[in-house]
N, C-alpha and C positions, 0 to 999 in steps of 0.2 A: 503494499500499500504506499502511497503518499504521504500518507500520514500515520502514524501510529500513536495512540493516546492511552498510553498505560493509567495516568490517573488525570482529575479533573487540574485545569492548567498548565499544565504539561505534554506537551507533543513533541513526537520524532518526525523529521522531513527527510525525507528524498533529496540527495542535492548529488551537483557532480563537480570535480575540482576544472576550471576553469583555463588553467594555465597551460604556457606553452611546454609542455611535457611529455612523453608518449602513452605515459599510465595512465591518465585522464580516470581518476582515479572516481569510485562511487563512495558518497558522501552520507551521513547519518549526524542530522543537528539537531540536538534538542534546543526544543522554547520551553522558557517557563515565565509566563507574565508577558509575553512579547517579546523579550528578549532570548536572545541565542545563547546557552549558558555550556555545551559541549558539544563537540564535534569529532569525529572520529570514521573509519574506515568502515565502507560495506562491507559485511563479512560474508554475504551470499555472492558478492559478483570475483567472480572467480580470480581474476587477475589482482584484483585490490585486496582481495582475503582477509579484511580487516585492518588493513596496515596503509597511516597514510605516512609522508615523508616529513621528516623535521620540522619542513616550513610550514606546510598544511596544517600538518598537528596543532601547531599554535596562529590560526588561520582568525580565531576571535581577537586577537589583540590585533590583526591586521583592522578586520571590520570596526571593531571600537576605540581604533587609534585617535588621540586627540588631534594629528595632522589632517583627519579627513577633512577636505571639505566640505563647508557645509550649506552653501546657499550661492548664486551667481556674480559674479564681482568686474569691476570693469579698469583698466589700467589706467593708476594715476602717476605714476612715474615711470622712469624711461624704461625702454626696451630693456629687458635683460634683470633690471634691479629688482622685481618680485611684491611692484608696492601696488596694492589694489584697494578698493575700496567697492560696497556691500551695494548690490542692485537687485529690482526683482524680473521673476524671470522673464514678464511680458518685456520688462526694457532690453533685457539681454537678448531676445529671439527675436525683439522689433529690430534691433540695432543691426544682427547679421542679415536677416532677409533685407534691411534696406540697401546695405552694403553687397548682398549678392547680386541683387537686383539691377543695383547701378552699375555693377563690373558686367553681367551677363549681356547688357544692354549694350555692351560695345564687343565681347567676347566671351563667352562664357566658360573656353579655355582656360582663361587666364585665372579661374579658379582650382584648387587641386583638393582633393584630400589627401588625409597623411593617416595611414591605419595599419595595425599590425595584428599581432598575438596577444594582448592584453587582454583579453578572452577569446577562448577558441571555439568559442558557442557561434553557432549557424546562427540563431536569431541577434544577439546583441553582437556579433563580431561581423556578420555580412550578409544582410536583410535588407533593411529599410534605410540605411546609411548608404548600399548601394543602389536601391530604388532611387532614391532623392539625387543622389551626384550623375546617374543616368541620366533621370528627366531633364536636369539643369544643362546637361551637356558641356561638364565640366571636363577638363581633362583626365584620362585615365591613370590608374596609378599601377607600373609594373611593381608587385610586391614579392621583391628579388632578394630579399634583405638576409635570408637565413639558408635557404636550402636550393634555390633554383638552380643551380648547376650541376649538384647532384640530381637532382627532379631528373633534369634534361637529358644527363648521361645515361642513367638507370630505364627510362622509356623508352630510350632509344635502343637500348636493349632487350626488354622486358615486355615494354608498352604499356605499360602501367605500375604506379606504386603499390603493387602488390608484392608477397613475398613469404616467408618462413613464419608460421601462427608462433607467436612468441611465446605461447605454453609449452610448444613442441621442443622447445631446449633443453628440455629437461632429461631429455632421451637421446640427446645428442653426444656419440663419443668422443665427438672433436669439434671444438668450438675456437672461431678467430672474433675477437671484438677487434675490431678494425675503427681507428678513429673515434671510439667512446669510450666514457666512462660512467658506465652504466650504476655503480657502485653507488654514486651520485646523483644522476640524470636521468637514471631507468632503474630505478629500485626493484620494481615487480619483474622486470627481466632477469635482473641480477638475482634475485631469490629461486630462479627458475635454473641460472646457470650453477649455482650452488648447488643445487639438487641433482644435476648433471655430475658435477664432479665428485657428488660421494656415492655417484654412481661410478666412478671410475673414468671420468670423461679428463681430456687432457683438454687445456686452456690458455689459449697464446693471445697476446695482447698486444697491438702493433700500435705505438702513440712514441710522437717525439718527449712526451713526459714520462715519467713515472708517477704516475696517475695512482688513487685506490684502489682502481682496478686492475692496473698493472701489480700492485704489491700483492695482490690475492690471485694473480696468474701464474701456471708453471713456469710462460717462458714469455719475455717482453724482447720486445727487439722496437728499438728508438730511431725510425731513417728520418734525415732531413723534412723538417717540414717543406709539403709542395710537391714531394718526389713518390707518392705512391705509387701513382699510374706507372711509373719506372719499375719499382718493386712486382706490381701486377703483373707485369707484360713479362718480366723474367717466371715468374712463376708459370704463366703460358709456356713460355720457353720448353722449361725443363719437363709439365706434363705430357707435352707432345713430343719431345726428345727422346724422353725416357717411354714413352707410351701406356703413361697413367692416365687411360681415356677411357669412356664410355663410347666406344663407337658405335654403338645401335641404337644410342641417344642421339650423337651428333647426327647421326644418317635420318632418323626420324622425327628429329624434333630443332635441329639448328638450321641456320643459314649463313653459307660464306665460311666453313670451315678452310678450304683451302688456302683461301684468301688470308686468312689468321693466321693461320698454320707458315706461311710465308713472311707475313709480318714479324712474327714474334720471331723468326729464325735470328734475326740480327740480336736479338735481346738477351741475352748471355749474363747470366749470375754476375760476372765480371764486369760489365756494362752499367747495369743496377747499380753493383758497390759504387760507382763510382760519381752516382748520381746521388743514390740514398746515402751513402756514408757506412751501410752496412756489408757484415763481411758476406765475401760471396759464397762462403760454406754455410751461411746461415741462411741464406736465400735458398740453396739450395736444397737445404733440410725441409725447411717452411715448404715449400713445393713438393718433396717428396711425401712428408708427412700427409699435407692434405690430401694430396692424389690416393693417397695407400688407406686413407679413413671411407669407415664403412657406417655411417655417410658422416659428412660434416655440414657443419651450420657457418654463417659468418653474421655477426652482427657489427653493420657499416655504420656509421654514424654522419653527421655535419661538415665536422669539424673541417676535414679533409676536402672539402667540397670549396673552402674557403681558401683558393690560391688561383692561381692564374688558370692553371691546368685541373679544376675540380671535377668539372662535366666528364673530361677525358679519363681520368681516375677512376670516376664511378662506374662509368662504362667498362674500363675494364676487367675491373675489381666484379661483375656483374656477368661477365662472361664465366667464371669461373666454373661454378657449379653445370653448367650445363658443357662443359669438357668431360666434367668426371661422373656426372649422373646421379648427383648429388642430390637434383632436385626428385628422383624418383620416390624420395621416402618424405616420410611429413617431419621429421627431425633432422633435415639436408635443405641446403640451398642460400638462398640471403635474404637479410633482411633491412631495407631503409626505413620505409614505413609503412605500416597499413591502411592510410589515408586514403590510398586508390582501389581498396577493398569496397567500398563503399561506393552507393550509387545514391550522390546527394543531388538533388531538383537545384540546380544552379540558376536556371532561366526561372521557377518559379521564386525563388529567394530572392534574385537580385534584379530581374524582370530589366537583361540589357536590351530589348526591345522598345523600353521606354526613351532610348538615345535618339534626338531628335535628327532627323535626315536634313540637314541644310548645308548647301555645296560652301557656303562663308566658313564653313567652321569647321573643317576635317577633322576627326578626331585625332586627338595627339595624346601622346604618354610621358609619363614623368616618373623617373625610373627611381623608388627611394632610395636605393643606395647612392645614389649621386646627389644628393637632395641641397647638397651645398653649392656644387657648381649649377643646379636647375637653379635655384633661389636668384645666384648671382649673376649669371650667364645668358641665361635662357630667354630668348627674347621673340620667339616666334606662335603666341606672343608673352609678353614676360607674366611670369605668375605673381598676380594682385594679391589674393586672398590665398590662404591655406587655413583646411581646419583637421586639427589633431585629434584623434580619437585611439583607444586602445596600442599606443606606443608613446616613446619617449625620443624622438630624433636627435634632439643637441646631444643628449646623452647615449645612445647607441649607435647615430651614425655616424659612417667613418669619416675622416677628415675635419675632425669636429671645429677646429677654427676657422673653417668656411662654413658649416652650419651655423656656427653661434652668427655669425657676419651675415649669413642669408636671413635667420630668424631676425635678425636686429637690425635690417630694413624697417626705416619709418614710414616706408611707402607701403611693406606689405600689412594687410590686413590678417590677424592673427588670433584664430580659435581654439580654444582647449577645452574637450569636457574629459575631466580626472579625478580620481580619487584622491589626489594629492597636490600639493605644490611641486611639481619633479623642477627640473633643469630646462622642460620647453615649457612650461607654465609659467614661468618668470619673464616669458616675450610674449604670454597672448596679451591682446587685448580685450578680449572678453575670455572669462575665464569659469567654465559651467562644472558643478560640480556631479559625478557619476555615482550609480549604485556599485556595491559590491556584489558577487554571487549568493550572497545570503538574500538579498532583494529586488530578484529580476527573477522572470522567466527565461529558459533556454534549454536547447536541445544540442546534445556534442554526438560528433563522430570521435574517433581518436584516430593515433598513427603509432599506438603500439599493443595495442590488442583487436578484438574482432565484435566489442560491442558497442552499440550506442546507447547514450545516457540523456535521461530527463533533469533537469536542476527547475526544483519547485521553490519557489520562496520563502525562506524560511520568516523572515522578519520585515517589516516594513521600513522603508529606505528611512536612513539617518538624515535628520535636518533637510533640508530642500533638495537632496539627490534626485537623478534622476536618471533613468535606463537610456542608453546609445538611441533604441526603437523610439520611444518619447520623444527623446527630441527633435529626432528628423520628420515624424508625424506631425510636430508643430510646427517646422521649418517650411515643411510640404505646402500646409494649410495657408502660411502669410507670404508664402512664395507663389498662391494661385495654385497649385498642383490637385487637380481633380480626378483625377483616375482612381479608383476604388480600393487598390492596391495600399493606398494611403491611410486607407482607414482602418485598415486589419491589426487587430490586436495580437498580441505575440505568442498566444495560444493555437491562434489561426495560422499564424506563419510554422510555429513549429511542427504541426501538421502535415505542412506541405514540405518539409523538409527534403524527406527520401522519395524518390522514387517511387511509383507502387505498383509499377509496369516491368521492374527490374527483379530477376528469380533471388540476387543475393536478400533482398527487401522483402521476400516473402513473409508474408505473418508480422512485419511493422506493424505497427498501431498506436498515435501518440498516446492515447486512453490508459491500453496496457502498459507502455513504457513509462507514465506517470504513476501507475498504482507499484509498479515492480520497481521503479527505478531505471532498470538498464532491457535491453533485447538483445541477443546475439544476434548475430546474421544469419541467415538462413545456410550454414556451410556444415560441411560432417566437422568430427571430431573424431581422429587427426583431420586437420587439412592438410593434405597435399597438394596445393596450387599446380604444379605441372608437371605431375608424375606422367603423366601420359601429351602432355604439352601442352595444346591450345594456350598457347599464350595471348594475350593482345595486343600481340603487333599486327601489322599490316599482313604478312606471312603467316601469323598465326605461330611464328616459331622465335625462339633465341637468335635475332638476326643479331653476329657477326659482323655482316656487311648491313649497311643500313642504309636504304638507299635514302628514306625521309633525311637523314643527315648530308647526303652526297646533296640533293635536291635545295638543300640551306645553305649551301657553299664550303660545307665540314666536310673532314676526311670521313669514309665512311666504314674505315674500319680502327679499332682501339690503337691509340697512340700515345704519347706522350708531349705534354706541354709544358717547359719546367716555368721556375716559378718567372714573375716578372721580377723580382727583385730577390735574386741568390748568389753565392761567393763566384758558382763556374757561370750560372746563366747572365751573371751582371758585372762584372769583377770591376767595372771604375765606380759603380755604388758603393761596392761592398769594400772598396778599399780606404773611403769615409765612414763606412757604417756596418762595419761589421758579423754583429750579431744579428742572428736573422727571431725575431719577434711573435710570440702569440699571445693571446689573452684569452685562454679559455675559461669556462662559468667556474666564478668562485661557490663554494660548496653550500654558502650560506645567502647566495642571492639568486635569482633567477630572471637573468637579464638585467634589466634594474628594477625591478618587481622585487620586495621583502629589502631592497637597500634601505628603505629609509627608517627600520623597524627597528628599535633602541635593542632588541633581544639579538637580532642578527647582527647588527654592526659589532656590536658588545663581540659576539661570536668572531667574526669574520676578522677584527680587531683594527686594522690598518691598511691601506694599499702595500701589497707585498711584490718583488722583484725576486724570482727565482734564479739562480744563475750557478753553474758550474764552477767547483773550486778553481780548477786549469783556466779558466777566465775571469773568476773574481783575482786572482794571483796576477794574471798580466796588465790588472789594473790595481793594483795595490788596494782592493776593495777587499773589505771584511765582512761576514755575517754581522746582521744589524742596524747596520750602517746605514745613512740617508742617501741614496743614487739620484742620479737625473736620468733619466733617459729620455734623448731626443735624435731627430733627424732632420732634411730640411724642412718638413710639414709643420713640426711642432714640437713640443716636450712634456713632460710631468714628471711626478717625483712619487717615490716609493720607498721601501724599507727593503735593506736587499736580505734574502735568505739564501746561506750556501751550506748545503749540508755534506760534509765532506765524507760521510760513511756513505749514505747512499743519496749521492745530489737527487733532486728533482727534475732537471732537464739534460739531453746529451751534451755538450760540448760545443760551443759555437748555435747555442740555441739561448734566448730568454723568455721568462713566462710571467704576465701579468693577472693574478686570477681576478673576472672584471664581471658586472661591470658597475663600479661606484659612479652615484650621482655625483656630480662633478662639483657641487656645492657641498658637500660632504668629505669629500677626499683630503682637504687638508691646504691645497697647492691650487682649487678650483680647475682642474682639469682631471684629467682619466686616459684612459689605455689610446682612446680613439683620437687623441694630440696627435699621435704617430701614424696612423693607418691613414691606407690612403684608398683613393675613391677609381681606382682602377679595377675594372671587370674582368669575369672569366671567361674561359673558351666558349660555355654553353650556357644560354640563360641570362648574360649580362648581370650576374650575382658578384657580390661584395669579393675583395680580396683581404680581409681580415687578418688573415695568418699567413700573409703575401707580403714582408713589414720586413728590411733591414734599421737597425738602428747601431747608435753607441749607445757607453751607459759610464758614466764618469762621479765621482763623491761630488754630492750637493754642496753647494755654496755656503 
């Protein structure tokens, strides 16, 4: 049931974790006299199994934080100062609508939304907002900032983001965790990996960092950032050379094997060793172990796709289980995301058909990963208004000095809908208070299991907070949009979220989902998606050779694209900035979510920089010393961590766990002061982990 009432005045409400994590946990919220008093994991959702991560376990501290925005405000100071005064909702919405009308009269494309995964909900994250901006004729937003390169590489090979059922990892005898840290960011998959270990599975971690996952794995390989594609190509070289292949699977269910075999012939372990910094013998051993396993599962994650060759690297890795036939088994294959398993009705949710056909204003797209340059230099037309919700671009977007400069334009009208006064909120002209997950309706797919979830509001909105859907309904009314879709309530939208005609959605029903909290897609257990082929590619096969990539002007075969900024690919830059810089998630933050909550700030302590002892000694730097990390784009400060016994990073690499709010970091900067707006080979995604820096003692 959506509500369970054990006694008068007390009830338990079904909810779903909204955050950008594959686990999408089911939650039970206890409410007493209108106040949420307890939050726990739903014990009946198999993937959650009653457990929440250490962040969401304390979600009530975030919900009832004294920092919550309580009412609409308008700016009274300079952009970025964060000075506001209270206004009414009517004044706020009337102001926004008047500005949007005036700009749209000249060119509606001068208005752009900016949103991402502040909530992963299909109602609050991608429904009424999309309808509004489509109807307005605003610029489209390319939401590339997380995983677009990897998605494009994966889809070019597999066809969609389907893969190994996460629950099946418990049965895998051999597991590769590649560019992922599930101990921190995929807790419930890690519990399945732990179960597999207890049954005798061998676990290999591939990551430049010595992560918590690496520490708990049997073998840890540390390639240089941005070189994962070279490693995967060399693994294929060994598999083909040593005939560690499933020839029947290749014959029946793949396309382009002969061309692939010729391509990887040149990728010897010795060649890959020069690119990755790994020992050739280790590459040989990894390939032989993987090819000999019966079967093997790979969990590949988004970190490795944030480099120049991120799409190609993901494509190469995704070829591996088809060569070896590991797809034949439920506990074999590869998992990037389960998101493509869901048949979401995007047309019903987002209504792209509302976009006006006006030859004066042909559609144009803003890339969220280059928002700094888009705001500063784009003039076809110039962006004159931006509405930010479900995101914090001033803190999270690369090359943050340019991002701040863009948002600091006095001629740019900025609207921010938020729970807290973030770094981005400080630049708002109009600042609107948003609801938390406990205060609104939603429905969720996941990208780490196979269940859709309902979120039932447990409490009334705090103060004057309002959901995204309410805000865009009200703006649509003020703009004069009369289409019936702008009057739909949140439950009506939730009931439309999944296509009724798709076989994987058979039995999906909003009322049932509300009652039970979740529904598994209509899939067998165990689920082996490609045991007998049937891949969702144009050919129906695993496409080693991709005609669709070729038609787009890309290499049709897996290839290696070196980093934009690397010691071998860019030696001139490396002469000045010799250290590869990465900024993986801090354990106590989730992007910038939770990064203002006292419990998690205390647990994280301060901004850190992990460095290998060899690199620290070369710079006369010591553990605990405050250092400056810099390149031509900018600089930030952190406290150095040097572990002589078990270095956290490989030599030549430094790591700053992220993402800190700039105004809480100690120097007004964070790791994105040094990251680049350069884009990936596929998908035009960001290259956060393709970055060279130097480190020196702080002045």
